[in-house]
PDBQT receptor file of N, H, CA, C and O in Angstrom, charges set to zero:
ATOM      1  N   MET A   1     -14.958  10.248  -5.460  1.00  0.00    +0.000 N 
ATOM      2  CA  MET A   1     -14.947  10.001  -4.075  1.00  0.00    +0.000 C 
ATOM      3  C   MET A   1     -14.111   8.735  -3.730  1.00  0.00    +0.000 C 
ATOM      4  O   MET A   1     -13.424   8.700  -2.709  1.00  0.00    +0.000 OA
ATOM      5  N   LYS A   2     -14.184   7.719  -4.587  1.00  0.00    +0.000 N 
ATOM      6  H   LYS A   2     -14.742   7.748  -5.417  1.00  0.00    +0.000 HD
ATOM      7  CA  LYS A   2     -13.414   6.491  -4.354  1.00  0.00    +0.000 C 
ATOM      8  C   LYS A   2     -11.909   6.776  -4.351  1.00  0.00    +0.000 C 
ATOM      9  O   LYS A   2     -11.147   6.164  -3.602  1.00  0.00    +0.000 OA
ATOM     10  N   VAL A   3     -11.488   7.745  -5.228  1.00  0.00    +0.000 N 
ATOM     11  H   VAL A   3     -12.106   8.242  -5.836  1.00  0.00    +0.000 HD
ATOM     12  CA  VAL A   3     -10.072   8.103  -5.326  1.00  0.00    +0.000 C 
ATOM     13  C   VAL A   3      -9.640   8.648  -3.979  1.00  0.00    +0.000 C 
ATOM     14  O   VAL A   3      -8.572   8.290  -3.482  1.00  0.00    +0.000 OA
ATOM     15  N   LEU A   4     -10.448   9.506  -3.381  1.00  0.00    +0.000 N 
ATOM     16  H   LEU A   4     -11.315   9.797  -3.785  1.00  0.00    +0.000 HD
ATOM     17  CA  LEU A   4     -10.070  10.116  -2.084  1.00  0.00    +0.000 C 
ATOM     18  C   LEU A   4      -9.992   9.090  -0.988  1.00  0.00    +0.000 C 
ATOM     19  O   LEU A   4      -9.106   9.164  -0.137  1.00  0.00    +0.000 OA
ATOM     20  N   PHE A   5     -10.904   8.122  -0.986  1.00  0.00    +0.000 N 
ATOM     21  H   PHE A   5     -11.623   8.062  -1.678  1.00  0.00    +0.000 HD
ATOM     22  CA  PHE A   5     -10.813   7.087   0.022  1.00  0.00    +0.000 C 
ATOM     23  C   PHE A   5      -9.603   6.185  -0.161  1.00  0.00    +0.000 C 
ATOM     24  O   PHE A   5      -8.949   5.811   0.812  1.00  0.00    +0.000 OA
ATOM     25  N   ALA A   6      -9.309   5.841  -1.391  1.00  0.00    +0.000 N 
ATOM     26  H   ALA A   6      -9.841   6.145  -2.181  1.00  0.00    +0.000 HD
ATOM     27  CA  ALA A   6      -8.157   5.011  -1.705  1.00  0.00    +0.000 C 
ATOM     28  C   ALA A   6      -6.858   5.721  -1.295  1.00  0.00    +0.000 C 
ATOM     29  O   ALA A   6      -6.003   5.113  -0.650  1.00  0.00    +0.000 OA
ATOM     30  N   ARG A   7      -6.707   6.973  -1.654  1.00  0.00    +0.000 N 
ATOM     31  H   ARG A   7      -7.401   7.466  -2.178  1.00  0.00    +0.000 HD
ATOM     32  CA  ARG A   7      -5.510   7.717  -1.307  1.00  0.00    +0.000 C 
ATOM     33  C   ARG A   7      -5.359   7.958   0.151  1.00  0.00    +0.000 C 
ATOM     34  O   ARG A   7      -4.246   7.944   0.677  1.00  0.00    +0.000 OA
ATOM     35  N   ASP A   8      -6.510   8.191   0.850  1.00  0.00    +0.000 N 
ATOM     36  H   ASP A   8      -7.414   8.203   0.423  1.00  0.00    +0.000 HD
ATOM     37  CA  ASP A   8      -6.500   8.354   2.305  1.00  0.00    +0.000 C 
ATOM     38  C   ASP A   8      -6.031   7.000   2.943  1.00  0.00    +0.000 C 
ATOM     39  O   ASP A   8      -5.223   6.992   3.872  1.00  0.00    +0.000 OA
ATOM     40  N   GLY A   9      -6.547   5.899   2.431  1.00  0.00    +0.000 N 
ATOM     41  H   GLY A   9      -7.203   5.906   1.677  1.00  0.00    +0.000 HD
ATOM     42  CA  GLY A   9      -6.149   4.629   2.952  1.00  0.00    +0.000 C 
ATOM     43  C   GLY A   9      -4.647   4.369   2.753  1.00  0.00    +0.000 C 
ATOM     44  O   GLY A   9      -3.979   3.816   3.627  1.00  0.00    +0.000 OA
ATOM     45  N   LEU A  10      -4.147   4.771   1.614  1.00  0.00    +0.000 N 
ATOM     46  H   LEU A  10      -4.690   5.220   0.904  1.00  0.00    +0.000 HD
ATOM     47  CA  LEU A  10      -2.700   4.591   1.322  1.00  0.00    +0.000 C 
ATOM     48  C   LEU A  10      -1.897   5.411   2.306  1.00  0.00    +0.000 C 
ATOM     49  O   LEU A  10      -0.878   4.943   2.813  1.00  0.00    +0.000 OA
ATOM     50  N   GLN A  11      -2.337   6.633   2.588  1.00  0.00    +0.000 N 
ATOM     51  H   GLN A  11      -3.165   7.014   2.177  1.00  0.00    +0.000 HD
ATOM     52  CA  GLN A  11      -1.566   7.484   3.527  1.00  0.00    +0.000 C 
ATOM     53  C   GLN A  11      -1.544   6.855   4.918  1.00  0.00    +0.000 C 
ATOM     54  O   GLN A  11      -0.519   6.881   5.599  1.00  0.00    +0.000 OA
ATOM     55  N   LYS A  12      -2.677   6.289   5.337  1.00  0.00    +0.000 N 
ATOM     56  H   LYS A  12      -3.509   6.267   4.784  1.00  0.00    +0.000 HD
ATOM     57  CA  LYS A  12      -2.716   5.619   6.649  1.00  0.00    +0.000 C 
ATOM     58  C   LYS A  12      -1.837   4.346   6.653  1.00  0.00    +0.000 C 
ATOM     59  O   LYS A  12      -1.148   4.065   7.634  1.00  0.00    +0.000 OA
ATOM     60  N   ALA A  13      -1.872   3.602   5.570  1.00  0.00    +0.000 N 
ATOM     61  H   ALA A  13      -2.431   3.830   4.773  1.00  0.00    +0.000 HD
ATOM     62  CA  ALA A  13      -1.023   2.439   5.453  1.00  0.00    +0.000 C 
ATOM     63  C   ALA A  13       0.467   2.790   5.497  1.00  0.00    +0.000 C 
ATOM     64  O   ALA A  13       1.263   2.111   6.145  1.00  0.00    +0.000 OA
ATOM     65  N   LYS A  14       0.823   3.872   4.786  1.00  0.00    +0.000 N 
ATOM     66  H   LYS A  14       0.176   4.423   4.259  1.00  0.00    +0.000 HD
ATOM     67  CA  LYS A  14       2.206   4.333   4.798  1.00  0.00    +0.000 C 
ATOM     68  C   LYS A  14       2.661   4.655   6.230  1.00  0.00    +0.000 C 
ATOM     69  O   LYS A  14       3.750   4.258   6.645  1.00  0.00    +0.000 OA
ATOM     70  N   ALA A  15       1.850   5.348   6.949  1.00  0.00    +0.000 N 
ATOM     71  H   ALA A  15       0.965   5.670   6.612  1.00  0.00    +0.000 HD
ATOM     72  CA  ALA A  15       2.152   5.726   8.343  1.00  0.00    +0.000 C 
ATOM     73  C   ALA A  15       2.379   4.464   9.203  1.00  0.00    +0.000 C 
ATOM     74  O   ALA A  15       3.316   4.418  10.001  1.00  0.00    +0.000 OA
ATOM     75  N   VAL A  16       1.550   3.484   9.042  1.00  0.00    +0.000 N 
ATOM     76  H   VAL A  16       0.789   3.522   8.394  1.00  0.00    +0.000 HD
ATOM     77  CA  VAL A  16       1.627   2.292   9.844  1.00  0.00    +0.000 C 
ATOM     78  C   VAL A  16       2.898   1.507   9.469  1.00  0.00    +0.000 C 
ATOM     79  O   VAL A  16       3.616   1.009  10.336  1.00  0.00    +0.000 OA
ATOM     80  N   ILE A  17       3.150   1.414   8.175  1.00  0.00    +0.000 N 
ATOM     81  H   ILE A  17       2.566   1.819   7.471  1.00  0.00    +0.000 HD
ATOM     82  CA  ILE A  17       4.326   0.689   7.698  1.00  0.00    +0.000 C 
ATOM     83  C   ILE A  17       5.633   1.361   8.177  1.00  0.00    +0.000 C 
ATOM     84  O   ILE A  17       6.539   0.711   8.698  1.00  0.00    +0.000 OA
ATOM     85  N   GLN A  18       5.687   2.683   7.976  1.00  0.00    +0.000 N 
ATOM     86  H   GLN A  18       4.951   3.211   7.552  1.00  0.00    +0.000 HD
ATOM     87  CA  GLN A  18       6.918   3.430   8.315  1.00  0.00    +0.000 C 
ATOM     88  C   GLN A  18       7.092   3.558   9.820  1.00  0.00    +0.000 C 
ATOM     89  O   GLN A  18       8.205   3.801  10.288  1.00  0.00    +0.000 OA
ATOM     90  N   SER A  19       6.007   3.398  10.600  1.00  0.00    +0.000 N 
ATOM     91  H   SER A  19       5.103   3.201  10.220  1.00  0.00    +0.000 HD
ATOM     92  CA  SER A  19       6.189   3.474  12.045  1.00  0.00    +0.000 C 
ATOM     93  C   SER A  19       7.100   2.382  12.626  1.00  0.00    +0.000 C 
ATOM     94  O   SER A  19       7.751   2.565  13.655  1.00  0.00    +0.000 OA
ATOM     95  N   GLY A  20       7.118   1.245  11.926  1.00  0.00    +0.000 N 
ATOM     96  H   GLY A  20       6.589   1.097  11.090  1.00  0.00    +0.000 HD
ATOM     97  CA  GLY A  20       7.898   0.115  12.434  1.00  0.00    +0.000 C 
ATOM     98  C   GLY A  20       7.295  -0.606  13.626  1.00  0.00    +0.000 C 
ATOM     99  O   GLY A  20       7.934  -1.471  14.226  1.00  0.00    +0.000 OA
ATOM    100  N   GLU A  21       6.082  -0.255  13.964  1.00  0.00    +0.000 N 
ATOM    101  H   GLU A  21       5.563   0.447  13.477  1.00  0.00    +0.000 HD
ATOM    102  CA  GLU A  21       5.442  -0.873  15.146  1.00  0.00    +0.000 C 
ATOM    103  C   GLU A  21       5.007  -2.327  14.921  1.00  0.00    +0.000 C 
ATOM    104  O   GLU A  21       4.869  -3.097  15.872  1.00  0.00    +0.000 OA
ATOM    105  N   TYR A  22       4.797  -2.685  13.672  1.00  0.00    +0.000 N 
ATOM    106  H   TYR A  22       4.909  -2.060  12.899  1.00  0.00    +0.000 HD
ATOM    107  CA  TYR A  22       4.237  -3.998  13.381  1.00  0.00    +0.000 C 
ATOM    108  C   TYR A  22       5.254  -4.842  12.559  1.00  0.00    +0.000 C 
ATOM    109  O   TYR A  22       6.012  -4.312  11.748  1.00  0.00    +0.000 OA
ATOM    110  N   PHE A  23       5.237  -6.128  12.797  1.00  0.00    +0.000 N 
ATOM    111  H   PHE A  23       4.621  -6.559  13.457  1.00  0.00    +0.000 HD
ATOM    112  CA  PHE A  23       6.102  -7.072  12.102  1.00  0.00    +0.000 C 
ATOM    113  C   PHE A  23       5.599  -7.284  10.681  1.00  0.00    +0.000 C 
ATOM    114  O   PHE A  23       6.394  -7.429   9.752  1.00  0.00    +0.000 OA
ATOM    115  N   MET A  24       4.266  -7.301  10.509  1.00  0.00    +0.000 N 
ATOM    116  H   MET A  24       3.621  -7.183  11.264  1.00  0.00    +0.000 HD
ATOM    117  CA  MET A  24       3.626  -7.542   9.211  1.00  0.00    +0.000 C 
ATOM    118  C   MET A  24       2.405  -6.654   9.029  1.00  0.00    +0.000 C 
ATOM    119  O   MET A  24       1.598  -6.486   9.943  1.00  0.00    +0.000 OA
ATOM    120  N   VAL A  25       2.286  -6.094   7.841  1.00  0.00    +0.000 N 
ATOM    121  H   VAL A  25       2.942  -6.231   7.099  1.00  0.00    +0.000 HD
ATOM    122  CA  VAL A  25       1.105  -5.303   7.442  1.00  0.00    +0.000 C 
ATOM    123  C   VAL A  25       0.556  -5.908   6.167  1.00  0.00    +0.000 C 
ATOM    124  O   VAL A  25       1.311  -6.160   5.228  1.00  0.00    +0.000 OA
ATOM    125  N   THR A  26      -0.739  -6.147   6.116  1.00  0.00    +0.000 N 
ATOM    126  H   THR A  26      -1.353  -5.942   6.879  1.00  0.00    +0.000 HD
ATOM    127  CA  THR A  26      -1.372  -6.735   4.965  1.00  0.00    +0.000 C 
ATOM    128  C   THR A  26      -2.246  -5.670   4.313  1.00  0.00    +0.000 C 
ATOM    129  O   THR A  26      -3.131  -5.093   4.945  1.00  0.00    +0.000 OA
ATOM    130  N   LEU A  27      -1.975  -5.426   3.038  1.00  0.00    +0.000 N 
ATOM    131  H   LEU A  27      -1.257  -5.895   2.525  1.00  0.00    +0.000 HD
ATOM    132  CA  LEU A  27      -2.801  -4.504   2.263  1.00  0.00    +0.000 C 
ATOM    133  C   LEU A  27      -3.698  -5.349   1.310  1.00  0.00    +0.000 C 
ATOM    134  O   LEU A  27      -3.363  -5.644   0.163  1.00  0.00    +0.000 OA
ATOM    135  N   ASP A  28      -4.866  -5.708   1.898  1.00  0.00    +0.000 N 
ATOM    136  H   ASP A  28      -5.138  -5.469   2.830  1.00  0.00    +0.000 HD
ATOM    137  CA  ASP A  28      -5.745  -6.648   1.197  1.00  0.00    +0.000 C 
ATOM    138  C   ASP A  28      -6.414  -6.012   0.008  1.00  0.00    +0.000 C 
ATOM    139  O   ASP A  28      -6.971  -4.919   0.104  1.00  0.00    +0.000 OA
ATOM    140  N   GLU A  29      -6.358  -6.697  -1.114  1.00  0.00    +0.000 N 
ATOM    141  H   GLU A  29      -5.906  -7.586  -1.193  1.00  0.00    +0.000 HD
ATOM    142  CA  GLU A  29      -6.958  -6.248  -2.372  1.00  0.00    +0.000 C 
ATOM    143  C   GLU A  29      -6.495  -4.874  -2.820  1.00  0.00    +0.000 C 
ATOM    144  O   GLU A  29      -7.273  -4.103  -3.382  1.00  0.00    +0.000 OA
ATOM    145  N   ILE A  30      -5.191  -4.557  -2.566  1.00  0.00    +0.000 N 
ATOM    146  H   ILE A  30      -4.558  -5.183  -2.109  1.00  0.00    +0.000 HD
ATOM    147  CA  ILE A  30      -4.627  -3.281  -2.976  1.00  0.00    +0.000 C 
ATOM    148  C   ILE A  30      -4.563  -3.166  -4.535  1.00  0.00    +0.000 C 
ATOM    149  O   ILE A  30      -4.513  -2.060  -5.073  1.00  0.00    +0.000 OA
ATOM    150  N   THR A  31      -4.565  -4.271  -5.212  1.00  0.00    +0.000 N 
ATOM    151  H   THR A  31      -4.606  -5.170  -4.775  1.00  0.00    +0.000 HD
ATOM    152  CA  THR A  31      -4.457  -4.205  -6.682  1.00  0.00    +0.000 C 
ATOM    153  C   THR A  31      -5.707  -3.574  -7.293  1.00  0.00    +0.000 C 
ATOM    154  O   THR A  31      -5.621  -2.962  -8.357  1.00  0.00    +0.000 OA
ATOM    155  N   PHE A  32      -6.838  -3.704  -6.660  1.00  0.00    +0.000 N 
ATOM    156  H   PHE A  32      -6.907  -4.201  -5.795  1.00  0.00    +0.000 HD
ATOM    157  CA  PHE A  32      -8.097  -3.124  -7.168  1.00  0.00    +0.000 C 
ATOM    158  C   PHE A  32      -7.975  -1.604  -7.369  1.00  0.00    +0.000 C 
ATOM    159  O   PHE A  32      -8.227  -1.110  -8.468  1.00  0.00    +0.000 OA
ATOM    160  N   PRO A  33      -7.594  -0.862  -6.325  1.00  0.00    +0.000 N 
ATOM    161  CA  PRO A  33      -7.470   0.606  -6.557  1.00  0.00    +0.000 C 
ATOM    162  C   PRO A  33      -6.278   0.979  -7.400  1.00  0.00    +0.000 C 
ATOM    163  O   PRO A  33      -6.272   2.056  -7.997  1.00  0.00    +0.000 OA
ATOM    164  N   LEU A  34      -5.238   0.112  -7.477  1.00  0.00    +0.000 N 
ATOM    165  H   LEU A  34      -5.243  -0.763  -6.992  1.00  0.00    +0.000 HD
ATOM    166  CA  LEU A  34      -4.139   0.383  -8.365  1.00  0.00    +0.000 C 
ATOM    167  C   LEU A  34      -4.582   0.242  -9.855  1.00  0.00    +0.000 C 
ATOM    168  O   LEU A  34      -4.277   1.079 -10.705  1.00  0.00    +0.000 OA
ATOM    169  N   ASN A  35      -5.306  -0.850 -10.108  1.00  0.00    +0.000 N 
ATOM    170  H   ASN A  35      -5.554  -1.530  -9.418  1.00  0.00    +0.000 HD
ATOM    171  CA  ASN A  35      -5.766  -1.091 -11.484  1.00  0.00    +0.000 C 
ATOM    172  C   ASN A  35      -6.722  -0.018 -11.987  1.00  0.00    +0.000 C 
ATOM    173  O   ASN A  35      -6.748   0.286 -13.180  1.00  0.00    +0.000 OA
ATOM    174  N   TYR A  36      -7.495   0.544 -11.095  1.00  0.00    +0.000 N 
ATOM    175  H   TYR A  36      -7.474   0.297 -10.126  1.00  0.00    +0.000 HD
ATOM    176  CA  TYR A  36      -8.462   1.591 -11.531  1.00  0.00    +0.000 C 
ATOM    177  C   TYR A  36      -7.849   3.006 -11.479  1.00  0.00    +0.000 C 
ATOM    178  O   TYR A  36      -8.519   3.998 -11.765  1.00  0.00    +0.000 OA
ATOM    179  N   GLY A  37      -6.558   3.068 -11.108  1.00  0.00    +0.000 N 
ATOM    180  H   GLY A  37      -6.013   2.262 -10.876  1.00  0.00    +0.000 HD
ATOM    181  CA  GLY A  37      -5.894   4.364 -11.100  1.00  0.00    +0.000 C 
ATOM    182  C   GLY A  37      -6.300   5.267  -9.938  1.00  0.00    +0.000 C 
ATOM    183  O   GLY A  37      -6.108   6.481 -10.009  1.00  0.00    +0.000 OA
ATOM    184  N   TRP A  38      -6.855   4.698  -8.879  1.00  0.00    +0.000 N 
ATOM    185  H   TRP A  38      -7.011   3.712  -8.822  1.00  0.00    +0.000 HD
ATOM    186  CA  TRP A  38      -7.281   5.477  -7.704  1.00  0.00    +0.000 C 
ATOM    187  C   TRP A  38      -6.145   5.859  -6.830  1.00  0.00    +0.000 C 
ATOM    188  O   TRP A  38      -6.252   6.774  -6.014  1.00  0.00    +0.000 OA
ATOM    189  N   MET A  39      -5.048   5.163  -6.991  1.00  0.00    +0.000 N 
ATOM    190  H   MET A  39      -4.960   4.420  -7.654  1.00  0.00    +0.000 HD
ATOM    191  CA  MET A  39      -3.818   5.494  -6.218  1.00  0.00    +0.000 C 
ATOM    192  C   MET A  39      -2.613   5.237  -7.092  1.00  0.00    +0.000 C 
ATOM    193  O   MET A  39      -2.621   4.295  -7.884  1.00  0.00    +0.000 OA
ATOM    194  N   PRO A  40      -1.562   6.056  -6.969  1.00  0.00    +0.000 N 
ATOM    195  CA  PRO A  40      -0.419   5.911  -7.820  1.00  0.00    +0.000 C 
ATOM    196  C   PRO A  40       0.489   4.726  -7.437  1.00  0.00    +0.000 C 
ATOM    197  O   PRO A  40       0.885   4.577  -6.281  1.00  0.00    +0.000 OA
ATOM    198  N   LEU A  41       0.795   3.921  -8.403  1.00  0.00    +0.000 N 
ATOM    199  H   LEU A  41       0.473   4.042  -9.342  1.00  0.00    +0.000 HD
ATOM    200  CA  LEU A  41       1.685   2.772  -8.162  1.00  0.00    +0.000 C 
ATOM    201  C   LEU A  41       3.034   3.183  -7.617  1.00  0.00    +0.000 C 
ATOM    202  O   LEU A  41       3.603   2.474  -6.787  1.00  0.00    +0.000 OA
ATOM    203  N   ASP A  42       3.564   4.313  -8.064  1.00  0.00    +0.000 N 
ATOM    204  H   ASP A  42       3.102   4.889  -8.739  1.00  0.00    +0.000 HD
ATOM    205  CA  ASP A  42       4.856   4.787  -7.588  1.00  0.00    +0.000 C 
ATOM    206  C   ASP A  42       4.846   5.042  -6.080  1.00  0.00    +0.000 C 
ATOM    207  O   ASP A  42       5.850   4.790  -5.413  1.00  0.00    +0.000 OA
ATOM    208  N   ASP A  43       3.747   5.530  -5.535  1.00  0.00    +0.000 N 
ATOM    209  H   ASP A  43       2.932   5.734  -6.077  1.00  0.00    +0.000 HD
ATOM    210  CA  ASP A  43       3.646   5.797  -4.090  1.00  0.00    +0.000 C 
ATOM    211  C   ASP A  43       3.746   4.465  -3.325  1.00  0.00    +0.000 C 
ATOM    212  O   ASP A  43       4.425   4.366  -2.304  1.00  0.00    +0.000 OA
ATOM    213  N   VAL A  44       3.060   3.465  -3.843  1.00  0.00    +0.000 N 
ATOM    214  H   VAL A  44       2.508   3.545  -4.673  1.00  0.00    +0.000 HD
ATOM    215  CA  VAL A  44       3.072   2.125  -3.180  1.00  0.00    +0.000 C 
ATOM    216  C   VAL A  44       4.486   1.587  -3.220  1.00  0.00    +0.000 C 
ATOM    217  O   VAL A  44       5.004   1.125  -2.203  1.00  0.00    +0.000 OA
ATOM    218  N   LEU A  45       5.123   1.642  -4.395  1.00  0.00    +0.000 N 
ATOM    219  H   LEU A  45       4.703   2.018  -5.221  1.00  0.00    +0.000 HD
ATOM    220  CA  LEU A  45       6.470   1.101  -4.526  1.00  0.00    +0.000 C 
ATOM    221  C   LEU A  45       7.478   1.847  -3.665  1.00  0.00    +0.000 C 
ATOM    222  O   LEU A  45       8.368   1.231  -3.080  1.00  0.00    +0.000 OA
ATOM    223  N   ASP A  46       7.347   3.179  -3.580  1.00  0.00    +0.000 N 
ATOM    224  H   ASP A  46       6.623   3.680  -4.056  1.00  0.00    +0.000 HD
ATOM    225  CA  ASP A  46       8.240   3.960  -2.743  1.00  0.00    +0.000 C 
ATOM    226  C   ASP A  46       8.080   3.577  -1.249  1.00  0.00    +0.000 C 
ATOM    227  O   ASP A  46       9.049   3.505  -0.494  1.00  0.00    +0.000 OA
ATOM    228  N   THR A  47       6.812   3.336  -0.866  1.00  0.00    +0.000 N 
ATOM    229  H   THR A  47       6.025   3.394  -1.479  1.00  0.00    +0.000 HD
ATOM    230  CA  THR A  47       6.550   2.919   0.533  1.00  0.00    +0.000 C 
ATOM    231  C   THR A  47       7.221   1.555   0.793  1.00  0.00    +0.000 C 
ATOM    232  O   THR A  47       7.826   1.355   1.846  1.00  0.00    +0.000 OA
ATOM    233  N   LEU A  48       7.117   0.661  -0.126  1.00  0.00    +0.000 N 
ATOM    234  H   LEU A  48       6.625   0.824  -0.982  1.00  0.00    +0.000 HD
ATOM    235  CA  LEU A  48       7.729  -0.686   0.058  1.00  0.00    +0.000 C 
ATOM    236  C   LEU A  48       9.267  -0.579   0.117  1.00  0.00    +0.000 C 
ATOM    237  O   LEU A  48       9.899  -1.258   0.926  1.00  0.00    +0.000 OA
ATOM    238  N   ARG A  49       9.849   0.240  -0.705  1.00  0.00    +0.000 N 
ATOM    239  H   ARG A  49       9.336   0.792  -1.362  1.00  0.00    +0.000 HD
ATOM    240  CA  ARG A  49      11.297   0.400  -0.740  1.00  0.00    +0.000 C 
ATOM    241  C   ARG A  49      11.817   1.053   0.539  1.00  0.00    +0.000 C 
ATOM    242  O   ARG A  49      12.907   0.714   1.000  1.00  0.00    +0.000 OA
ATOM    243  N   SER A  50      11.056   1.983   1.122  1.00  0.00    +0.000 N 
ATOM    244  H   SER A  50      10.171   2.259   0.749  1.00  0.00    +0.000 HD
ATOM    245  CA  SER A  50      11.559   2.734   2.238  1.00  0.00    +0.000 C 
ATOM    246  C   SER A  50      11.109   2.192   3.623  1.00  0.00    +0.000 C 
ATOM    247  O   SER A  50      11.383   2.798   4.659  1.00  0.00    +0.000 OA
ATOM    248  N   ARG A  51      10.429   1.066   3.606  1.00  0.00    +0.000 N 
ATOM    249  H   ARG A  51      10.206   0.574   2.765  1.00  0.00    +0.000 HD
ATOM    250  CA  ARG A  51       9.926   0.533   4.920  1.00  0.00    +0.000 C 
ATOM    251  C   ARG A  51      11.110   0.067   5.761  1.00  0.00    +0.000 C 
ATOM    252  O   ARG A  51      12.171  -0.247   5.221  1.00  0.00    +0.000 OA
ATOM    253  N   PRO A  52      10.936   0.021   7.056  1.00  0.00    +0.000 N 
ATOM    254  CA  PRO A  52      11.964  -0.555   7.948  1.00  0.00    +0.000 C 
ATOM    255  C   PRO A  52      12.190  -2.008   7.582  1.00  0.00    +0.000 C 
ATOM    256  O   PRO A  52      11.262  -2.717   7.191  1.00  0.00    +0.000 OA
ATOM    257  N   ALA A  53      13.433  -2.442   7.713  1.00  0.00    +0.000 N 
ATOM    258  H   ALA A  53      14.187  -1.867   8.030  1.00  0.00    +0.000 HD
ATOM    259  CA  ALA A  53      13.824  -3.792   7.283  1.00  0.00    +0.000 C 
ATOM    260  C   ALA A  53      13.027  -4.903   7.964  1.00  0.00    +0.000 C 
ATOM    261  O   ALA A  53      12.805  -5.948   7.353  1.00  0.00    +0.000 OA
ATOM    262  N   HIS A  54      12.588  -4.708   9.212  1.00  0.00    +0.000 N 
ATOM    263  H   HIS A  54      12.768  -3.859   9.708  1.00  0.00    +0.000 HD
ATOM    264  CA  HIS A  54      11.907  -5.769   9.896  1.00  0.00    +0.000 C 
ATOM    265  C   HIS A  54      10.399  -5.836   9.595  1.00  0.00    +0.000 C 
ATOM    266  O   HIS A  54       9.718  -6.757  10.046  1.00  0.00    +0.000 OA
ATOM    267  N   VAL A  55       9.889  -4.877   8.845  1.00  0.00    +0.000 N 
ATOM    268  H   VAL A  55      10.442  -4.128   8.479  1.00  0.00    +0.000 HD
ATOM    269  CA  VAL A  55       8.455  -4.834   8.514  1.00  0.00    +0.000 C 
ATOM    270  C   VAL A  55       8.220  -5.562   7.197  1.00  0.00    +0.000 C 
ATOM    271  O   VAL A  55       8.784  -5.216   6.160  1.00  0.00    +0.000 OA
ATOM    272  N   HIS A  56       7.362  -6.589   7.274  1.00  0.00    +0.000 N 
ATOM    273  H   HIS A  56       6.904  -6.870   8.117  1.00  0.00    +0.000 HD
ATOM    274  CA  HIS A  56       6.976  -7.323   6.067  1.00  0.00    +0.000 C 
ATOM    275  C   HIS A  56       5.569  -6.837   5.587  1.00  0.00    +0.000 C 
ATOM    276  O   HIS A  56       4.645  -6.685   6.387  1.00  0.00    +0.000 OA
ATOM    277  N   VAL A  57       5.448  -6.604   4.274  1.00  0.00    +0.000 N 
ATOM    278  H   VAL A  57       6.198  -6.728   3.624  1.00  0.00    +0.000 HD
ATOM    279  CA  VAL A  57       4.188  -6.122   3.746  1.00  0.00    +0.000 C 
ATOM    280  C   VAL A  57       3.672  -7.126   2.754  1.00  0.00    +0.000 C 
ATOM    281  O   VAL A  57       4.375  -7.544   1.834  1.00  0.00    +0.000 OA
ATOM    282  N   VAL A  58       2.405  -7.515   2.962  1.00  0.00    +0.000 N 
ATOM    283  H   VAL A  58       1.835  -7.176   3.710  1.00  0.00    +0.000 HD
ATOM    284  CA  VAL A  58       1.737  -8.496   2.095  1.00  0.00    +0.000 C 
ATOM    285  C   VAL A  58       0.697  -7.724   1.253  1.00  0.00    +0.000 C 
ATOM    286  O   VAL A  58      -0.181  -7.035   1.771  1.00  0.00    +0.000 OA
ATOM    287  N   LEU A  59       0.850  -7.881  -0.059  1.00  0.00    +0.000 N 
ATOM    288  H   LEU A  59       1.563  -8.441  -0.479  1.00  0.00    +0.000 HD
ATOM    289  CA  LEU A  59      -0.137  -7.257  -0.985  1.00  0.00    +0.000 C 
ATOM    290  C   LEU A  59      -0.972  -8.348  -1.608  1.00  0.00    +0.000 C 
ATOM    291  O   LEU A  59      -0.441  -9.351  -2.085  1.00  0.00    +0.000 OA
ATOM    292  N   THR A  60      -2.293  -8.155  -1.606  1.00  0.00    +0.000 N 
ATOM    293  H   THR A  60      -2.724  -7.340  -1.219  1.00  0.00    +0.000 HD
ATOM    294  CA  THR A  60      -3.161  -9.184  -2.196  1.00  0.00    +0.000 C 
ATOM    295  C   THR A  60      -3.982  -8.544  -3.325  1.00  0.00    +0.000 C 
ATOM    296  O   THR A  60      -4.129  -7.325  -3.423  1.00  0.00    +0.000 OA
ATOM    297  N   GLY A  61      -4.514  -9.455  -4.180  1.00  0.00    +0.000 N 
ATOM    298  H   GLY A  61      -4.394 -10.445  -4.100  1.00  0.00    +0.000 HD
ATOM    299  CA  GLY A  61      -5.381  -9.020  -5.236  1.00  0.00    +0.000 C 
ATOM    300  C   GLY A  61      -4.991  -9.651  -6.564  1.00  0.00    +0.000 C 
ATOM    301  O   GLY A  61      -3.915 -10.234  -6.695  1.00  0.00    +0.000 OA
ATOM    302  N   ARG A  62      -5.861  -9.531  -7.529  1.00  0.00    +0.000 N 
ATOM    303  H   ARG A  62      -6.735  -9.057  -7.423  1.00  0.00    +0.000 HD
ATOM    304  CA  ARG A  62      -5.625 -10.083  -8.855  1.00  0.00    +0.000 C 
ATOM    305  C   ARG A  62      -5.117  -9.049  -9.770  1.00  0.00    +0.000 C 
ATOM    306  O   ARG A  62      -5.310  -7.852  -9.556  1.00  0.00    +0.000 OA
ATOM    307  N   ARG A  63      -4.426  -9.525 -10.855  1.00  0.00    +0.000 N 
ATOM    308  H   ARG A  63      -4.269 -10.497 -11.028  1.00  0.00    +0.000 HD
ATOM    309  CA  ARG A  63      -3.933  -8.625 -11.938  1.00  0.00    +0.000 C 
ATOM    310  C   ARG A  63      -3.094  -7.501 -11.378  1.00  0.00    +0.000 C 
ATOM    311  O   ARG A  63      -3.346  -6.326 -11.647  1.00  0.00    +0.000 OA
ATOM    312  N   CYS A  64      -2.106  -7.864 -10.607  1.00  0.00    +0.000 N 
ATOM    313  H   CYS A  64      -1.902  -8.819 -10.389  1.00  0.00    +0.000 HD
ATOM    314  CA  CYS A  64      -1.163  -6.899 -10.042  1.00  0.00    +0.000 C 
ATOM    315  C   CYS A  64      -0.405  -6.200 -11.209  1.00  0.00    +0.000 C 
ATOM    316  O   CYS A  64       0.059  -6.865 -12.135  1.00  0.00    +0.000 OA
ATOM    317  N   PRO A  65      -0.292  -4.892 -11.147  1.00  0.00    +0.000 N 
ATOM    318  CA  PRO A  65       0.483  -4.185 -12.201  1.00  0.00    +0.000 C 
ATOM    319  C   PRO A  65       1.959  -4.686 -12.171  1.00  0.00    +0.000 C 
ATOM    320  O   PRO A  65       2.517  -5.003 -11.120  1.00  0.00    +0.000 OA
ATOM    321  N   PRO A  66       2.545  -4.736 -13.377  1.00  0.00    +0.000 N 
ATOM    322  CA  PRO A  66       3.949  -5.202 -13.405  1.00  0.00    +0.000 C 
ATOM    323  C   PRO A  66       4.846  -4.345 -12.582  1.00  0.00    +0.000 C 
ATOM    324  O   PRO A  66       6.047  -4.604 -12.505  1.00  0.00    +0.000 OA
TER     325      PRO A  66
């Protein structure tokens, strides 16, 4: 169930980031679901790479994957 919640949250975050409506988006404690394998790291990295240039994304958490 946690995997579904994490992946659903990632999809919502992607939509917000890609919309370009906000100057900054904070994904608080995103490293937790990444470290437990609840969401794919590649999806997060692709979202960061494809975001609009004016959108800043802040990732927080401990033990961030390399």
